[in-house]
N, C-alpha and C positions, 0 to 999 in steps of 0.2 A: 609213086615212083620208085624204081630200084636204084640203088647205088652200088656200083661195083668198084671193088679194091683189089689190088694186087699186094701181097705181102712179100717181103724180101726172101723169105726161105722158100718160097714156091712161086712158080710162075702161073699157077691156077687162080684165076680170079674168084673171089668169094662175093656172093651177093647178099646183101642185106635188105630186107623188107622191112619198111617201117610198119607200126601197128595199124590194123585195119581201120580202127576208129580213133577219133581224137580223144584226149583224156576227158574223163567225165567232169561235169560241173563241179561235183565234190572234190575231185582231185585238184582242179585248178583253184578252187577257193582255198584249199588247205595250203597252197603255195603263195596266195596272196594275202594281203593284210586283211584282218578281220574288221566287219563294219558293225557300228552301233547307230541305231537311228533313234533319236529322241523326238517323240510325237507328242504334241500337246498345244496348249493355248500361249497366251502372251508371257505366262511364267516361264515356259520353255523357251520362247523366242527370246526373252530377255529384254524386251522393249520398255516394259512398265515397271520391272522390279529386277532383283538381282538375276543374273543369268547363271543358272546352275549347270548348263552344258558346257560353259567355259571352264568350269572347276573340275569336270570329270578327269581329264588327263592327269592333273596333278594329284587328285585324291587316289586314282588308281595306282599311280607311281608310288605313292606313299604306302598304301594298303596291301598291294599286291605286287610286289616287286618281281618283274620279270613275266608276270602272268599274262600281260597283254603287250607283247613286244611291239607290235605295229597294230594299231587300232585307228581306223578312220571314223570320226565322229560326225553324223550328218544331224544338223539341228532342223527339224521338221516342224518347228513350232510356228504358229500363226496367231497373230493379235486378234482377239474377239471371237474366236472359233468356239463352237459348242459341240457336244458329243455327237449329235445327229450329223452335222456337217463334217466332223472328222470321219466318222464311220463311212458316209457315203461318198466323200470327195477326196480324202486324204490317204486311206489304207492302200489303194492301188500304187500311189507314189512311194510308199514305204516298202511295199513289195518289190517295186522295181529296182530298188537300192540293193536287193539280195542280202539283207542283213543277217549277221549271225546273232545279234541281240536287238531287243527294241524295248525302249521304256515309254510308258504312256502316262501322261499326266494331264488329264482333262476333267471337266466338270464344274469348274469355278463359274464359267459363263452360263452354265445351265441353270443356275439359281436366278438369273435374270431372264431366262426364257428367250434367249436369243438363238436364231437359226442361221 
């Protein structure tokens, strides 16, 4: 749609046409907060041991002052998940989060041969 405005110095209306296409996903992402997805098993989920995902914001604040001004952290850990299941059933969920960063901590349950 076009917007018409009249300036005080002239009675001639000026027409402003908005851009033909919306901003790209990359431009929108730059304006939004960054996303970190932590993918893994129960160690990531934090149900059977310490939860390293909860420590990330404080660690980043101390080590990288101002480097991550707004960072959304998604805990995508699942208790008892193995590498096979992670690859075949969880990767699409991670991609759907449109992350800037991804950590992967898997393999512990593979020792037991779980699927």
